[in-house]
C-alpha positions in Angstrom: -54.9 36.0 -156.1 -55.2 32.2 -155.4 -54.9 31.0 -151.7 -51.3 30.2 -150.8 -50.5 28.0 -147.6 -47.1 29.6 -147.4 -48.8 33.3 -147.1 -51.3 31.7 -144.6 -48.7 30.4 -142.3 -46.9 33.8 -142.6 -49.9 35.7 -141.6 -50.7 33.4 -138.7 -46.9 34.0 -137.5 -47.6 37.5 -137.6 -50.8 37.4 -136.0 -49.2 35.5 -133.0 -46.3 37.9 -132.5 -48.5 41.3 -132.7 -51.8 40.4 -131.1 -52.1 42.1 -127.8 -55.3 40.5 -126.8 -54.8 37.1 -128.2 -57.4 37.5 -130.8 -57.2 40.6 -133.0 -54.6 42.7 -134.7 -55.4 45.9 -136.1 -55.1 46.2 -139.8 -53.6 50.0 -139.9 -50.4 51.3 -141.8 -48.3 50.8 -138.7 -48.8 46.9 -138.4 -48.9 46.5 -142.0 -45.3 47.6 -142.2 -44.7 44.9 -139.5 -45.5 42.3 -142.3 -42.0 40.6 -143.3 -40.6 42.1 -146.5 -40.6 39.0 -148.5 -44.2 38.5 -147.6 -45.1 42.1 -148.5 -43.4 41.4 -151.8 -45.5 38.4 -152.4 -48.7 40.1 -151.7 -47.6 42.9 -154.1 -47.5 45.8 -151.4 -45.8 48.9 -151.9 -45.3 52.2 -150.6 -48.3 53.1 -152.8 -50.5 50.6 -152.2 -53.7 51.9 -149.9 -54.9 50.0 -146.9 -58.2 48.6 -148.4 -56.0 47.3 -151.5 -53.6 45.6 -148.8 -56.9 44.3 -146.8 -58.1 42.9 -150.2 -55.0 41.1 -151.0 -54.8 39.6 -147.7 -58.1 38.0 -147.7 -57.5 34.9 -150.0 -54.8 33.7 -147.9 -56.8 34.0 -144.7 -57.8 30.2 -144.7 -59.9 28.6 -141.9 -57.7 30.2 -139.3 -58.1 34.1 -139.7 -60.8 36.4 -141.1 -61.0 40.4 -141.4 -63.6 42.3 -139.9 -64.6 46.1 -139.4 -65.1 47.2 -135.9 -66.2 51.0 -136.0 -63.3 52.8 -137.8 -60.9 50.1 -137.5 -60.1 46.8 -139.6 -59.3 43.9 -137.6 -57.5 40.8 -138.5 -58.7 38.0 -135.8 -59.0 34.6 -135.0 -61.9 32.9 -136.8 -64.6 31.8 -134.5 -68.2 31.7 -133.6 -69.9 35.2 -133.1 -70.6 34.3 -129.4 -66.9 33.5 -128.9 -65.7 36.7 -130.3 -68.0 39.0 -128.5 -67.5 37.3 -125.3 -63.5 37.6 -126.0 -64.3 41.5 -126.3 -66.3 41.8 -123.3 -63.6 39.7 -121.0 -60.9 41.9 -122.8 -62.8 45.2 -121.7 -64.9 44.7 -118.7 -67.7 47.2 -118.6 -67.8 47.5 -122.4 -71.1 49.5 -124.0 -73.0 47.2 -126.0 -73.1 49.9 -128.6 -69.3 49.8 -129.1 -69.2 46.0 -129.7 -69.7 45.9 -133.5 -67.6 43.7 -135.7 -70.2 43.9 -138.5 -73.0 42.4 -136.4 -76.5 43.7 -137.0 -78.3 44.8 -133.8 -80.5 42.1 -133.8 -77.7 39.6 -134.1 -76.1 41.3 -131.0 -78.9 41.3 -128.9 -79.3 37.5 -129.9 -75.5 36.8 -128.8 -75.9 39.0 -125.6 -79.0 37.4 -124.6 -77.2 33.8 -125.4 -74.2 34.5 -123.4 -76.1 36.0 -120.2 -78.4 33.1 -120.1 -75.5 30.6 -120.1 -74.0 32.9 -117.1 -71.0 34.1 -119.3 -72.0 37.9 -119.0 -73.8 40.2 -116.7 -75.7 43.1 -118.3 -76.2 46.2 -116.3 -79.3 48.2 -116.9 -79.6 51.9 -116.5 -82.5 54.4 -115.4 -83.6 54.2 -118.9 -84.3 50.6 -118.7 -81.7 50.0 -121.3 -78.5 47.9 -121.2 -75.8 50.1 -120.3 -72.7 47.8 -119.7 -71.6 44.5 -120.1 -69.3 42.3 -118.0 -67.8 39.2 -118.1 -68.5 36.7 -115.5 -65.2 35.3 -115.2 -63.2 36.1 -112.0 -59.3 36.7 -112.3 -58.6 36.3 -108.8 -60.2 32.9 -108.9 -58.0 30.0 -109.3 -58.1 28.4 -112.4 -59.5 24.8 -112.7 -56.6 22.0 -113.3 -57.8 20.1 -116.4 -59.1 16.4 -115.7 -56.0 14.8 -117.3 -53.8 16.8 -115.4 -55.2 15.6 -112.0 -53.6 13.2 -109.5 -55.5 10.4 -108.5 -55.5 11.2 -104.9 -57.2 14.3 -105.5 -60.0 12.9 -107.1 -60.4 9.6 -105.3 -63.6 7.4 -104.7 -64.0 8.8 -101.1 -63.6 12.6 -102.1 -66.6 12.0 -104.6 -68.8 10.2 -101.6 -67.9 13.0 -99.3 -69.0 15.3 -102.1 -72.3 13.3 -102.5 -73.0 13.1 -98.6 -72.6 17.0 -98.4 -75.0 17.4 -101.4 -77.6 15.1 -99.6 -77.5 17.4 -96.5 -78.0 20.4 -98.6 -80.5 19.4 -101.1 -83.6 19.0 -98.8 -86.5 20.4 -100.6 -84.7 22.0 -103.4 -83.8 21.3 -107.0 -80.4 22.2 -106.7 -77.4 23.0 -104.4 -75.5 26.3 -104.6 -71.6 25.4 -105.5 -70.5 27.9 -103.2 -72.6 26.2 -100.2 -70.8 22.9 -100.9 -67.4 24.7 -101.0 -68.3 25.9 -97.4 -69.7 22.9 -96.3 -66.7 20.9 -97.4 -63.9 23.5 -96.6 -61.6 21.6 -98.9 -58.5 23.1 -100.9 -60.1 24.9 -103.7 -58.1 23.2 -106.6 -59.1 19.8 -105.0 -63.1 20.9 -104.9 -62.5 22.0 -108.3 -60.7 18.5 -109.7 -63.8 16.7 -107.9 -66.6 18.7 -109.2 -65.2 18.3 -112.8 -64.4 14.6 -112.5 -68.0 14.0 -111.5 -69.2 16.0 -114.4 -66.9 14.3 -117.1 -68.4 11.1 -115.5 -72.0 12.6 -116.3 -73.1 12.1 -112.5 -74.0 15.9 -112.0 -75.4 18.7 -114.0 -74.0 21.9 -113.5 -76.2 25.3 -114.1 -75.6 29.1 -114.8 -78.0 30.0 -112.1 -79.2 33.9 -111.2 -75.9 35.9 -109.9 -78.4 38.7 -108.8 -79.3 36.9 -105.9 -75.8 36.2 -104.7 -73.1 38.3 -103.2 -69.8 38.8 -105.0 -67.8 36.3 -102.6 -70.3 33.9 -103.3 -70.1 33.9 -107.1 -66.3 34.1 -106.7 -66.7 30.6 -104.7 -68.9 29.0 -107.4 -66.9 27.3 -110.4 -65.4 28.3 -113.5 -64.4 25.6 -116.0 -61.2 25.7 -118.1 -63.4 27.1 -120.9 -64.1 30.4 -118.5 -68.0 29.5 -118.2 -69.4 30.5 -114.8 -71.6 27.8 -112.8 -73.3 28.6 -109.9 -75.6 25.3 -108.9 -75.4 21.7 -109.2 -77.8 18.6 -109.3 -76.9 15.2 -109.0 -78.3 13.1 -112.0 
C-alpha cells in the first residue's frame, strides 16, 4: 500500500488524542478500535484482521512524524525522534526506571552508549548498586523548578545591560582561582527573582558571552542542584564560565 498523506494526518490526529505520555501510544486491540471507522476502512481493517497485520498496514503511512517500535511485549506508535531523546523521555516519564526495561529495539551496546551520553550531558543520573551495576536511571529535570522563560518572551527590563553587568561582577567575585563558577552560587550571591536570573543567564548564553556546563551532581546537595539552571530543552546545567 502506497503512502497517503490523508491517512498520515489521521494517524497523527489519533496519536495526539490518545497519547498519555506525549510521545507513545500502545498499539493493542483496544486502541486499534479507537481509530476512526473511515480510517479503519481505508486501511482494510476488519474484525478478523490480526494486530500484526494492522501494524504492517499502518507502516507505509507513518511518514516523517511517526514510527512503530517494540518495547518488551508492547508495540508502540511513537513520535519519530533520535534514540537519545526517546530514551530520555522514557526515563523522565518513569523516574527510577531500570535500564533493562528500556528496550525500543535497541541493542545493549547502543543503550549503554545512549545512557553514557545522556549522563555526560547532565540529563540523567545513574544509580549503581552493590554489585557495581547500574540499578536505576533518574532524569535530571526537577519538576519543582520554575520553567525558564524563552528569550523571545522576555521583557527588556528583566534583561537590561545593568543586570548583565551585575551578574558579571558576581562571577568575577566568585571565580578567583577556579575554572568555572557554580550557577547555584551565582544565584545565592545575587538573590534575584528566579525568573529574572534565568532570563539574564539565557540571554548571555544566546549572545555567546558565557558557556554553561553539565558538571557533577554527586558533589552537590539536592537543593544546590535545584538552584542550578534548566533550559527550555530540559537540560540541566550546573557550572558557568565566561568566554
